Steps between C-alpha positions, in 0.01 A plus 500: 500500500800314644693259281309170467638200688564159345162380628325809363648439156401132510140579594477759227648258247252226590208742487615631161528143372137428589375831359683455171426127464126544553475854356344619823560872457502689171514859388200704612378254761324633808599269783312473828727342763300324770680573827387285792754653737718188508862503389417317174284779358725772644799340326311474172395864516853618575654297217238605243538865598869485410407486129771254397685569176400151377131585514333777300469777762191651339241355733323642803472357850230548760532323833170391655457368854167349600465533876295195600387657827706299746610689810855629454733740677422869452809565290418234237358733235763765568783245457349370176449851361860588587622195309292595193628858507859385550460265201360796301183338369136597486294311752158436650411349838146368501327427835252209507322271748584178314633341821154513658353311204779240507466427871123538530323221690292418194803471268507156339840515329860525613569861616814516285290415194243768587762770565678417175174499303378839619844658480531388135158646419606832652830498311323428169258786558780747574704380201198570278451844655868591450514361147769246594550210258742305723475396865831395655512280809801416715450124477836324493631155411409349838142629463465322166640175642282511812186590304542194281514271804216685676273449199587131482449442873200721565327574169542173308658666198842546343531874468729781606570868438591596145774759434251678271125460527240651270178628658198692370556375144851642485414851618714437808790263565626383836879480505741349752849643435653316798416158354868393500589648842509288816343632821820486706669737254218751538521485879874556488456790256238664723733484800788627292292805404331538840147468368228555760354195672124535465283250688174412327300471820333182373430255788593195288825646368762225536237226533362482148488207257788662316706495819422129542609422143813711546587290807446175306739610225758609757482165679533306173807701406646438844459124455617498136799733507623403151161550334415854395136462606376851427674528165367159398142600584538829313639334187230232509253768386673491162510121482138390534443153354137387526560192284747341738536123470667295777 
C-alpha cells in the first residue's frame, strides 16, 4: 500500500476516535460490513481492512452487498468483486428483487423506506448465519445530521442514527465508525484513491427526502456563512433540553 496522504491519515484518525470512544470493535469481534456500493461504504471497508495499530487487529471482516435488483451496467458485480479482492476481505454479493417490492403499484410506503427495511432484514439474516456480532455501516456525520431533520420534518419525532445500536437483545450491535467524518472528505478520499463509481440504478436516486434536506442545510449555510450549521445540528444531539423555559 502506498504511503497514506494527509487526508487518509485524518480519516483514519477520526474513525479510530469513534471506534475507541464508543468501543465499537473489540478483540474477537466478527464484523459484517454492509457495502451498498457507494463511496461511503467502500471507504469504511478500506479503512477497516487496514487494521490500524490503535485498534485491536484481532477481528474478522466480511463485506456483504445486497443487490436490490435495480438494472445496472453489466460490469457492476465484476467491479465490486474486484474491489473486495483488492481490499483483501471475504465477501458475499446477494441478489434480491427488493426493488420490485419497493416500487410495486400496491406499495403504500415511501420506496426508500421499503428498500431500507428489506435490506436490513436481509443483512440481519446473513449476520446471524455468519455468526457476526457487529454490523458496520458507512453512515457519516452528514447522514446523522440529515436523519435528525428528516425525522423531525417527516416522522414527527426527534431521533437520529446512534454510533452504536444494540439489536436482538445485545446479540448484535450496529456500529457506525464514520460518525465523525464529513461526506465531502469521503468523496475526496474516494477520488484520491480512484474508487469505482457504482450507480445504484434506483429511479429516485438524487430526488429523495434526504436530498431535499441536504439542499435545505446547504442553502441555510449559504445564507449564514458565519454559522456552522451542520456542526451545530450535530452537537445539538448531545444537548437535548426538554424542560426549556422561555
